[in-house]
N, C-alpha and C positions, 0 to 999 in steps of 0.2 A: 534512409538508413545508409544506403550505398554512397549517396552524396557526400554525408557527414563523416563517413569511415574515409572515403577519398580525400575529403579537406584535411583530416587529422593526419592521413598518411603524408599528403603533400607537403603540410606544415613541418612535419618531423624531417622529412627528407630535404626540404629547403634549408633548415637550420643546420642538418648534418653536412650539406654540401658546401655552404659557406664557410663552415670550420674546416672542411676537409682540404679546401683551397682551389686553386687554378685547374690541376690536373682532375680532381673529381668532377668539377663543371663540366670540363671538356669530353669526359667519359660519357656523362649524362647526355650530353648533346648527340654524340655519335650513337649512342645506343638507340636514343628516342627518335633520332631522324631516321635512322635505318628501319625502325619499326613503323613510323609514320609512312613513309615511302611504300613501305611493302602493303599496308594497309590500303593506301591511296590507290595502288594500282589494282589491287584485288576489289574494291568496293565502289569505287568511282570511275564511270565510264570515260570521263572527260580525262582524268589522268592516267587512265590506262592507254589511251591514244597518245598522249603526251609523252608517256615515259617508254614508249616502245624501244628506243634505242639505249634506254639507261639501263647500265649493268645491276645485277641484283646486290644487296646489301650495301647500298650506298651510304657512305658516313661523311663524305664531303660535299657540301651544298653546290659547289661551283659546278658540279657534273649535271645539275638540274636545271632547266630553263627556268627563267623568272615568268610569272604572271602578273596581269594588273587586272584591275575592277572591270573594265568594260568586256573583255575577253571571257572572264569567269562569268558575270552576269548574262552574259550571251547564251551561255551553256550551263545555266543555273541547275535544271533539272539533272543533268549528267555530272555536274561538280559534287552535289550532295551525295552522300553514301546510304542513306535511308531512302529507298523508292518510293514511300509514303509521303515523302515531304517533296511540294512543286511550289514554283514562284507562284503560280495561279491560286493555288490553295492557300498559301501564306497571305498573299494579298486579300482573298476573299474573306479568310477565317480569323485572320489575327490583325494585319495591317490597317484594315478599314475600320477597326473598332476600338476607339480610345479606351474602352474599360478594359480591354485584354492585355494592356502594358503591363508587363511583369508576370502575367499568368504563363504556365506551363502550357507547352504545346504537345499533344500526344502523350503526356504526364511526364515528359523526360526533357525537353528542349526549350531553350531561350531563344527567342526570337527579336531582333532588333535591326536597325537601320543606321548608316552612317548619316552624318551631317549634310552630305551632297555638297560641301564647300568646294570641291573640285568637280563638281559635274553632277549627275545622277546619283541619287543615293544607292548604297550597296545594301542589298538584304543580308544579312548574318545569322547564322544559326549555330548555338553552341549547345554542346550536351551536357547534362547536370554534372557529370563527373570533372570535366574541365572547367566548367564555370565557377564551381564551389572551391575546386583546388587553386584558381587564379586569386581568389579572395583571400584564402588561407595564407598563399605564399606573400601577398601584399603585407598582411598583418606581421607575419615573421620578420620580413624585411625592415619594417617601420618600427620594429619592436622598442629600439632605444629612445625613439622620440615618443612613442604612446606609452611607455612605461616611467616617464620622467615623473618624478614626485608633484611637479607644478602642473601636470596634466591628471595624474591619478587622483591626488587628494581632491580637488574639486568635482570631478565625476563620484567618487566614493560618497563626497558629503551630499551632493544635489542628485545624484543618480545619472545615467547617461540618456541625455536628450539631444537627439541629433536634430538639427534644421537643416534640409538639403534645398539649396537655392539652384533649381534646375529648369530647362525647357520642358514644359509639359504639353501634353497634346499629340505627344508623337512617340515612336517606340525607339527613341535615342537611348545610347547605352547607358549612360548616368541615371536616368529617370527609371529605365527598365531595371536596373540594379537595386535602386531604392524602392520601387514597387513590389520587387520579387521579396525583399526582406519584409515589408510590410505585410503580404500574404501569408507570412509563416506563423503568424498567431497575434491575438489581440494586444498582447504586452508590448511586442516590437512595434505594432502599428500606433501605439500611444506614444511610444519613445522616439518615432522617427516620423517627422513631418516634412512633406515635400511641398516647397512653395515654389511658384513660377516666377520665373525672371521678368515675363511679360507683364507682371503686374505693376502699379504704381508705386514708387519708393515709399509713400507715407504709409500706403495700407501694408507693405512687407515689414516696414518698421513697427508699425503698431501691432502686427500678429507675432513678431520675433520678440518684442517686448513682454507679451503675454505669455508665450511659451518658454522664454528663458533657457535657450539651449546651452548645453555644456560644449557642444562641438558643433561647429558650423562649417558646412560643406558646399561647394559650390564652384563655377567657372571663376577664374581670377578676376576676369572684367566684372562679374556681377557682385564678387566678395569685395573688390575695390570699391564699388559704389556704396556698398554699406559702410565701408570703413570711413568713408567722407561723412556718412550721415551720424556714424559713431562721434567722429571728431568734432562734428558741428553741434553735438548735444540732441541730436532729433532721433537717436538710437541709444538705447542704455542696455546693452547685454553684456555678459561677462564670460564668453566660452573660454574652456580651458584648451582648445586646440582648435584651429582653422586648417582644413584639408581641402585643397584645390587640384584640379585637374581639367582636361578637356581643351586647354589653350596653353599657350606660352605664358609663364609668369615671369614678368620682367622684375629686374632688380628695384626699380621705382615702386612698382605696385607690392612687391614684398615688403619693403620699407613702410609703405602708408598702411598696409593691412597688419603689420605686426606693431606699429606706433599706437593704431586705434584701439586694438583689442587686447594688447598686451600679453600675448600668448604665442607659442611656437606656431609656424606656418608650415604645414607638409604639403609638399608637392609630388603629384603622380603624372606619369606620362603614360598614356594608353591610348587605346582606339576600339572602335567597335570591332575591328579585326581581332586586335591583340589586347585583350581588357585588363591584363594584369602585366603590361610590359616593363615598366620601371617605377622605382619610387625614390624618393629622397632618403639619404642617411642622416644620421644625427649631425654630420658635418654640412649639411646643405647642399650636397651632390648627388644629382639622380644617377641611380646604378641599374643597369639591365639585368632582369632575372634571367640570365642567360643559361640557367639550367632548364628553364622553360620554354624560352624563345630564342632562336638565332637572330643576329641582328648584324646586318652586313651594310655598313655605308658604302655606296658606289657612285662613280662620276657619271657624266653623261652616256658613257659608251657601255655603263654596267660593270666598270673595272672597280675593284676594291680600291679604297682611297686610305691613305695612311693615317693614324692616330694623330690628332693635332690639326687634321686638315677637314674643313667643311664640305660634306658630300653634296651632291646634287640631289639624291634622294636615298632612301634606304629600304633594303629588302628585308622582310621579316617574315619569320617561319614560327607558326603555333605548335609547338611539339606535343600538345595535348588533345587539341579538338581532333575527334575522329569523325563528327557527322559531315563537316564541311572544312576539307583540309586546306589549311593556309599554308602554301610552301613557296618560300622565296616571293612574296607578294611586295608589290611597289606600292610602300605605303604614302610616298609623295613628300616627305619630310626633309629638310635640310638638317643634318644632324652632325656632330663632330665628337668624335671619341677622345677623351682626355689621353695625352701622351704620358703623362706620368700617373702613378698609382693615387688613389685617394687617401688622405691621412687617416680616415677612419679605419683602412686596413683589410677592407672587404676584397676578395678576390674577383668580384664582380665587375665588368666594364662600367666604367663612368662617362657620362654623355652629357654633352649639352645640346640641347634641340633649339634650333634658330627659328623655325616654321615651316610652313609648307613650300615645297620647291616652286609652287607656281607663283608663289607671292614675290618672287625677284622682279622688279622692274627693270625693263630694258627702255632706254631712250636712244633717240638719235642726236648723235653730236655733230657740231657745225661743218666738221668735215666727212660727214657721210659715216662714220663709225657707229656701232650699235655698242651702247656702254651699259652694262649690268650695274644695278645698285641694290645691295642686300637690304631686305626690310630692316634687319636688326640694327642697320647703321643709321638709316634714314628715320626709323622709329625713335632711335636714342636722341638724334637732334632735336625732334619735336618734342619728345616727353620731356626732356630735362630743360625745356624753356621754363623759367619761371611763370607760374599762372596757369599751365596748361593742366586740366583735370584729366580729360580723355580726347583722343583725336583718332581720325583715320586719314590716311592718304592713299588715294587712289589715282593710278595712272589711267588717263581716258584716251590717250593717242600716243605717237611715238615721242610727241614733243610738249605733252601736256600733262600736269599734275593738278589734282583737285585736292584739296584739304578740307576736311570738316574738324571743328574744333569745339570743345565744351571747357571754358575757363574754369578756373577755382572759384569757389564762393566768395564774393567781395573782389575779385579782380576785374580790372577795366577790360572789357572784350576788346575794344579797340588797340589797345597797347599790347595785350597778348598777340592778336592775330599780327601786329606790326613785327613784332620781336620775332614770333615764329617765321613770318614771311623773310625776314633779314637773315635768319640762320639757314634757312632751307636754301635760300638762294646761293648763299655763301657756299654750302656745302655741294650744291651741283656744279656752281662754278668750279671749285676746285677739281671737279671731276671732267671737265671740258664740256658740261651741259648747261651753260650760261644761257643758252636759247631756249630752254624749257621754259614754258608758260606755267606759272603758279597762280592757281585760282582758289579762292575761299568761298565754299559753297554756304549758302545761307542756313541750310538745315544741320542739325546737331548730328554726331556720331550715332549710329544705330547698329543694333545686334541683326544677326541672320534669323530666318525661322527657327533654327534649331536652338537659338538662345545663347549661341557663341558668338564671339565678338573679335571680328578681324580688324588689326588696325592698318595694315599694308598690304594691297594687293593690286593687280593689274585688271581692270574692266575690257 
C-alpha cells in the first residue's frame, strides 16, 4: 500500500510539475537535492566521509564531488544506508539465484545489476517507494502516446497483453521490472510474458503469434530483428504500441520497426542506476524527468557543456532513492541537450543520446595524431548502406577496424560487404585515417550476455 500511495503521489506531482513550468521543476530539484544530501550524510558512512567539507543545505550539485561505479562498488557496504544490506549477502541470497529475479529483498527492496558493458557489473538496490514512483512518472510523461486512440482502441478490444523481449537468466533492470510486475498477481502474470532474446528467432515468432501481444517491449536491436521477421511474413502480430529502451534507438531502426508493425514506437532512456531517467514525448523527443533526476552533461574535465554540445559523459543524481544514494554518478553516456525547446511544449530538458562514452574510437593517423571517431557517425555510414541488416564495428588496434555484417534477406553478401568497405574507407580517409586497416570478420553480429547489442566499440 505504501508503494501504491507513493506511485499515485508521484504521478500527480509529475503532472503538476510539468504544467507548472521550468521554475517549478527547478524548485523540486533544489528541495529534493538538499534532502537527499542530508539523508546520505546521516545514513551512509561512505557519503559522510565524502561530504565532510560540504556545507549544509546544498542546492547546487556542483558543490558535490562526482562519483563513479568502481569507487562505489569498492565501498558498497558503506554506500548503502540500510546496514542489513551487504554485497556478500546480496550475491549469496539474491544474485546467485535466477528464481529470485524480481522478488523483493527484505520485503521492500529491488535488487538488480548493470549490464557490465563498461567493466564489472554494478549491483543496484532501489527502495520500493522510489522504484514504483519511477514507473508512475514514466507513465504520466508518455501519456500522450499511450492515450492515442490508435493505442487505446486495440488494447480495449483485445485486452492488455504485453510481450517483453529481454535478456533472462540475470538480474538486469528490464527483466527485474517485468518479473516484479508478474509477481504482483496471477492476472498480471497472464498478461505479461517475458521472452528471452537468446532464443532462436523462429521460436520467438511462434510464441508471439500464439500470444498475440497488444504491446511489444524490448531492446531496440531485438525488436528490430522481429520487425524483419514481420516484414518477411514469418511473424504475424498486430501490436498497438512498441516500447523500446536499454540501447540507443537509431533513426533507421525506428523506421523499420514502425513500418513493420504499423504502430507508434515509444523510446525510453534509462539505466539500472536511474530507471526512470527519460521518456519520449508525442513529438518523438526524449525528455529528462528533471524533477526526479539531475542530469549534468560534462566534458572530459567534468565541466558543464552548453546545450547543443555533445558531452564526454553525463553525471546523474537520482533524487528519490534513499537506500543507495546515486549523487552525481558518472553514467558514461555521451549526450546532447537540445539548444531549442521541443515543439511539444514540455518544460523538461530535451536530450539526444549518442551512446557510451567508451564507444568513441580513437585511431592513429599517418602523421602520428590520435583522431577520435564518433560511434554515431561511423554507425550511420555503415547502417545507411543498402543491404545492411545489422552490423558491429570494433576497433581492435590503433590502426585496425573489424566489421561484422548481417545482410538483409535476399541481399548479396559479397556486394554488401564491398559497398560497406568502400563507404567506410572513404569515411576514414576524409578524416586522415586512410592507413586504418578495415577487415570483415566471418562471424555475424552478436549481443552481449545481457542481451543488449552494441554496434560500435573499442576492444
